[in-house]
C-alpha positions as a Markdown table, in Angstrom:
| # | Residue | x | y | z |
|---|---|---|---|---|
| 1 | Met | 10.9 | -29.8 | -38.1 |
| 2 | Ser | 11.8 | -32.0 | -35.1 |
| 3 | Ile | 9.5 | -33.1 | -32.3 |
| 4 | Trp | 11.5 | -31.1 | -29.9 |
| 5 | Ser | 11.0 | -27.9 | -31.8 |
| 6 | Leu | 7.3 | -28.6 | -32.0 |
| 7 | Val | 7.2 | -29.0 | -28.2 |
| 8 | Ala | 9.3 | -25.9 | -27.6 |
| 9 | Asn | 7.2 | -23.7 | -29.9 |
| 10 | Ala | 3.9 | -24.9 | -28.6 |
| 11 | Ser | 1.6 | -22.7 | -26.7 |
| 12 | Phe | 1.8 | -22.6 | -22.9 |
| 13 | Val | -1.4 | -24.6 | -22.4 |
| 14 | Val | -0.3 | -27.3 | -24.8 |
| 15 | Gln | 3.1 | -27.4 | -23.1 |
| 16 | Leu | 1.4 | -27.8 | -19.8 |
| 17 | Val | -0.7 | -30.6 | -21.1 |
| 18 | Met | 2.4 | -32.4 | -22.5 |
| 19 | Leu | 4.3 | -31.9 | -19.2 |
| 20 | Ser | 1.4 | -33.3 | -17.2 |
| 21 | Leu | 1.2 | -36.3 | -19.5 |
| 22 | Leu | 4.9 | -37.0 | -19.3 |
| 23 | Leu | 4.8 | -36.8 | -15.6 |
| 24 | Ala | 1.9 | -39.2 | -15.4 |
| 25 | Ser | 3.7 | -41.5 | -17.8 |
| 26 | Phe | 6.8 | -41.4 | -15.6 |
| 27 | Leu | 4.9 | -42.2 | -12.4 |
| 28 | Ser | 2.9 | -45.0 | -14.1 |
| 29 | Trp | 6.2 | -46.6 | -15.2 |
| 30 | Val | 7.6 | -46.4 | -11.7 |
| 31 | Met | 4.4 | -48.1 | -10.4 |
| 32 | Ile | 4.4 | -50.7 | -13.1 |
| 33 | Phe | 7.9 | -51.9 | -12.2 |
| 34 | Gln | 7.1 | -51.6 | -8.5 |
| 35 | Arg | 3.9 | -53.7 | -8.8 |
| 36 | Gln | 5.7 | -56.2 | -11.0 |
| 37 | Arg | 8.2 | -56.8 | -8.2 |
| 38 | Val | 5.6 | -56.9 | -5.4 |
| 39 | Leu | 3.3 | -59.3 | -7.2 |
| 40 | Gly | 6.2 | -61.5 | -8.2 |
| 41 | Gln | 7.5 | -61.7 | -4.7 |
| 42 | Ala | 4.0 | -62.4 | -3.4 |
| 43 | Arg | 3.5 | -65.3 | -5.8 |
| 44 | Arg | 6.9 | -66.9 | -5.0 |
| 45 | Ala | 6.3 | -66.5 | -1.3 |
| 46 | Met | 2.9 | -68.1 | -1.6 |
| 47 | Thr | 4.2 | -71.1 | -3.4 |
| 48 | Lys | 7.1 | -71.5 | -0.9 |
| 49 | Phe | 4.8 | -71.3 | 2.2 |
| 50 | Glu | 2.1 | -73.6 | 0.8 |
| 51 | Asp | 4.7 | -76.3 | -0.1 |
| 52 | Arg | 5.9 | -76.1 | 3.5 |
| 53 | Phe | 2.4 | -76.0 | 5.0 |
| 54 | Trp | 1.2 | -79.1 | 3.0 |
| 55 | Ser | 4.4 | -81.0 | 3.7 |
| 56 | Gly | 2.8 | -82.4 | 6.9 |
| 57 | Val | 4.8 | -80.2 | 9.3 |
| 58 | Asp | 3.3 | -79.6 | 12.7 |
| 59 | Leu | 1.4 | -76.3 | 12.8 |
| 60 | Gly | 2.9 | -75.2 | 16.1 |
| 61 | Gln | 6.4 | -75.8 | 14.7 |
| 62 | Leu | 5.5 | -74.0 | 11.5 |
| 63 | Phe | 4.2 | -71.0 | 13.5 |
| 64 | Arg | 7.5 | -70.9 | 15.5 |
| 65 | Glu | 9.5 | -71.0 | 12.3 |
| 66 | Ile | 7.7 | -68.1 | 10.6 |
| 67 | Asn | 7.9 | -66.1 | 13.8 |
| 68 | Gln | 11.7 | -66.5 | 13.8 |
| 69 | Ser | 12.0 | -65.4 | 10.2 |
| 70 | Pro | 8.8 | -63.7 | 9.0 |
| 71 | Asn | 8.3 | -62.9 | 5.3 |
| 72 | Pro | 6.2 | -59.8 | 4.9 |
| 73 | Asp | 5.7 | -60.5 | 1.2 |
| 74 | Ser | 3.9 | -63.8 | 2.0 |
| 75 | Gly | 0.1 | -63.1 | 2.2 |
| 76 | Val | -0.8 | -66.7 | 3.1 |
| 77 | Glu | 1.8 | -66.6 | 5.9 |
| 78 | Asn | 0.2 | -63.5 | 7.3 |
| 79 | Ile | -3.2 | -65.2 | 7.1 |
| 80 | Phe | -1.9 | -68.3 | 8.7 |
| 81 | Arg | -0.3 | -66.3 | 11.5 |
| 82 | Ala | -3.5 | -64.4 | 12.2 |
| 83 | Gly | -5.5 | -67.6 | 12.3 |
| 84 | Ile | -3.2 | -69.6 | 14.5 |
| 85 | Lys | -2.7 | -66.6 | 16.9 |
| 86 | Glu | -6.5 | -66.3 | 17.4 |
| 87 | Tyr | -6.8 | -70.1 | 17.7 |
| 88 | Thr | -4.2 | -70.2 | 20.4 |
| 89 | Arg | -5.6 | -67.2 | 22.3 |
| 90 | Leu | -9.2 | -68.4 | 22.4 |
| 91 | Thr | -8.4 | -72.0 | 23.2 |
| 92 | Gln | -6.4 | -71.0 | 26.2 |
| 93 | Gln | -9.5 | -69.5 | 27.8 |
| 94 | Pro | -11.2 | -71.9 | 30.3 |
| 95 | Gly | -14.5 | -73.3 | 29.1 |
| 96 | Tyr | -14.2 | -71.9 | 25.6 |
| 97 | Asp | -17.0 | -72.4 | 23.1 |
| 98 | Arg | -15.8 | -74.1 | 20.0 |
| 99 | Asp | -18.2 | -72.3 | 17.6 |
| 100 | Ala | -17.1 | -69.0 | 19.1 |
| 101 | Val | -13.5 | -70.0 | 18.6 |
| 102 | Met | -14.1 | -70.7 | 14.9 |
| 103 | Asp | -16.0 | -67.4 | 14.4 |
| 104 | Gly | -13.0 | -65.6 | 15.9 |
| 105 | Ile | -10.5 | -67.5 | 13.7 |
| 106 | Gln | -12.5 | -66.8 | 10.6 |
| 107 | Arg | -12.9 | -63.1 | 11.5 |
| 108 | Ser | -9.2 | -62.7 | 12.2 |
| 109 | Met | -8.3 | -64.3 | 8.9 |
| 110 | Arg | -10.8 | -62.1 | 7.0 |
| 111 | Val | -9.1 | -59.0 | 8.4 |
| 112 | Ala | -5.7 | -60.3 | 7.4 |
| 113 | Leu | -7.0 | -61.1 | 3.9 |
| 114 | Ala | -8.4 | -57.6 | 3.6 |
| 115 | Arg | -5.0 | -56.2 | 4.5 |
| 116 | Glu | -3.3 | -58.3 | 1.9 |
| 117 | Glu | -5.9 | -57.2 | -0.7 |
| 118 | Asp | -5.1 | -53.6 | 0.1 |
| 119 | Lys | -1.3 | -54.3 | -0.3 |
| 120 | Leu | -1.8 | -56.1 | -3.6 |
| 121 | Glu | -4.1 | -53.5 | -5.1 |
| 122 | Arg | -2.0 | -50.5 | -4.1 |
| 123 | His | -1.3 | -48.1 | -7.0 |
| 124 | Leu | -3.6 | -50.0 | -9.4 |
| 125 | Pro | -6.3 | -47.2 | -9.3 |
| 126 | Phe | -3.6 | -44.7 | -10.4 |
| 127 | Leu | -2.8 | -46.9 | -13.4 |
| 128 | Ala | -6.5 | -47.2 | -14.2 |
| 129 | Thr | -6.8 | -43.4 | -14.0 |
| 130 | Val | -3.8 | -42.7 | -16.2 |
| 131 | Gly | -5.0 | -45.3 | -18.7 |
| 132 | Ser | -8.6 | -43.9 | -18.9 |
| 133 | Thr | -7.9 | -40.1 | -18.8 |
| 134 | Ser | -4.6 | -39.6 | -20.6 |
| 135 | Pro | -6.1 | -39.8 | -24.2 |
| 136 | Tyr | -8.7 | -37.2 | -23.3 |
| 137 | Val | -6.1 | -34.9 | -21.7 |
| 138 | Gly | -4.0 | -35.3 | -24.9 |
| 139 | Leu | -7.1 | -34.6 | -27.0 |
| 140 | Phe | -7.7 | -31.4 | -25.0 |
| 141 | Gly | -4.2 | -30.3 | -25.9 |
| 142 | Thr | -4.8 | -31.1 | -29.5 |
| 143 | Val | -8.1 | -29.2 | -29.7 |
| 144 | Trp | -6.5 | -26.2 | -28.0 |
| 145 | Gly | -3.5 | -26.2 | -30.4 |
| 146 | Ile | -5.7 | -26.6 | -33.5 |
| 147 | Met | -8.0 | -23.8 | -32.2 |
| 148 | Asn | -5.0 | -21.5 | -31.8 |
| 149 | Ser | -3.8 | -22.4 | -35.3 |
| 150 | Phe | -7.1 | -21.5 | -36.9 |
| 151 | Arg | -7.4 | -18.4 | -34.8 |
| 152 | Gly | -4.0 | -17.3 | -36.1 |
| 153 | Leu | -5.4 | -17.4 | -39.7 |
| 154 | Ala | -7.4 | -14.3 | -39.0 |
| 155 | Asn | -4.2 | -12.3 | -39.3 |
| 156 | Val | -3.1 | -14.0 | -42.5 |
| 157 | His | -4.2 | -12.6 | -45.8 |
| 158 | Gln | -3.8 | -15.9 | -47.7 |
| 159 | Ala | -4.3 | -19.1 | -45.8 |
| 160 | Thr | -2.0 | -21.9 | -46.8 |
| 161 | Leu | -1.2 | -25.3 | -45.4 |
| 162 | Ser | 2.3 | -24.2 | -44.3 |
| 163 | Ser | 0.7 | -21.5 | -42.1 |
| 164 | Val | -1.4 | -24.0 | -40.1 |
| 165 | Ala | 0.8 | -27.1 | -40.3 |
| 166 | Pro | 3.1 | -26.2 | -37.4 |
| 167 | Gly | 0.3 | -25.5 | -35.0 |
| 168 | Ile | -1.6 | -28.7 | -36.0 |
| 169 | Ser | 1.6 | -30.7 | -35.7 |
| 170 | Glu | 2.3 | -29.5 | -32.2 |
| 171 | Ala | -1.3 | -30.1 | -31.3 |
| 172 | Leu | -1.1 | -33.7 | -32.5 |
| 173 | Val | 2.0 | -34.3 | -30.4 |
| 174 | Ala | -0.1 | -33.9 | -27.3 |
| 175 | Thr | -2.4 | -36.7 | -28.5 |
| 176 | Ala | 0.6 | -38.9 | -29.2 |
| 177 | Ile | 2.0 | -38.3 | -25.7 |
| 178 | Gly | -1.5 | -39.0 | -24.2 |
| 179 | Leu | -1.5 | -42.4 | -26.0 |
| 180 | Phe | 2.1 | -43.0 | -24.9 |
| 181 | Ala | 1.0 | -42.6 | -21.3 |
| 182 | Ala | -2.3 | -44.4 | -21.6 |
| 183 | Ile | -1.4 | -47.6 | -23.4 |
| 184 | Pro | 1.2 | -49.0 | -21.0 |
| 185 | Ala | -0.9 | -48.1 | -18.0 |
| 186 | Val | -4.0 | -49.9 | -19.4 |
| 187 | Ile | -2.0 | -53.0 | -20.3 |
| 188 | Ala | -0.3 | -53.0 | -16.9 |
| 189 | Tyr | -3.6 | -52.5 | -15.1 |
| 190 | Asn | -5.3 | -55.4 | -16.8 |
| 191 | Arg | -2.3 | -57.7 | -16.3 |
| 192 | Tyr | -1.8 | -56.9 | -12.7 |
| 193 | Ser | -5.6 | -57.0 | -11.9 |
| 194 | Ala | -5.6 | -60.6 | -13.2 |
| 195 | Lys | -2.5 | -61.4 | -11.0 |
| 196 | Val | -4.2 | -59.8 | -8.0 |
| 197 | Asp | -7.4 | -61.8 | -8.6 |
| 198 | Tyr | -5.3 | -65.0 | -8.9 |
| 199 | Leu | -3.4 | -64.4 | -5.6 |
| 200 | Leu | -6.5 | -63.4 | -3.7 |
| 201 | Gly | -8.3 | -66.4 | -4.9 |
| 202 | Asn | -5.5 | -68.6 | -3.6 |
| 203 | Tyr | -5.5 | -66.7 | -0.3 |
| 204 | Glu | -9.2 | -67.3 | 0.1 |
| 205 | Thr | -8.8 | -70.9 | -0.7 |
| 206 | Phe | -6.0 | -71.3 | 1.8 |
| 207 | Ala | -8.0 | -69.5 | 4.5 |
| 208 | Asp | -11.0 | -71.9 | 3.9 |
| 209 | Glu | -8.8 | -74.9 | 4.0 |
| 210 | Phe | -6.9 | -73.8 | 7.1 |
| 211 | Ser | -10.2 | -73.0 | 8.8 |
| 212 | Ala | -11.4 | -76.5 | 8.0 |
| 213 | Ile | -8.2 | -78.0 | 9.5 |
| 214 | Leu | -8.7 | -76.0 | 12.7 |
| 215 | His | -12.4 | -76.9 | 12.8 |
| 216 | Arg | -11.5 | -80.6 | 12.7 |
| 217 | Arg | -8.9 | -80.1 | 15.4 |
| 218 | Leu | -11.4 | -78.3 | 17.6 |
| 219 | His | -14.3 | -80.7 | 17.2 |
| 220 | Gly | -12.0 | -83.7 | 17.3 |
| 221 | Ser | -11.0 | -82.8 | 20.9 |
| 222 | Asn | -13.0 | -82.8 | 24.0 |
């Protein structure tokens, strides 16, 4: 008896469970590959920008360069742009207060950092949901299938293993599909969560270092 025949002969509820699990598995794989691409691009863009930033280039020149060819995948670039824009805007005001300027810069970079965090963590809650709920959804299909198998014994004069084996087998397929959906989602969620934490940690470090640079520039001038 093939797997396909077990699925085709399963009850409607079990088939519905299997279909929902296969759909969840398909969507999770789409998001796995999409997150892999996004996080990989973010890390490469971060390394490239930081190498340029710490090469000693003038900040004004660097700002003009990234405005001419912005990289939306670069989180540190977006944080830098937010900070330098706020610095330029506030220091152009007559009689500006240096502490107020620093507060505005840090607030602007925190907003940019929060936006980058949202971009990096997008779809991760879905992977976590698939990973945590799929085994239970599959177990529900299994319990339902086994329940139908034993209920069918009421119409059988002599219960044998062959009379319940097909129903139990089709029910166990639901559990297998649930695990098939859950395991990759859990692995991807854990892996990508670690990558997101790494990137966000670097973003926060860059924001602190850039804030210190602007602080020295402000308090070093009259």
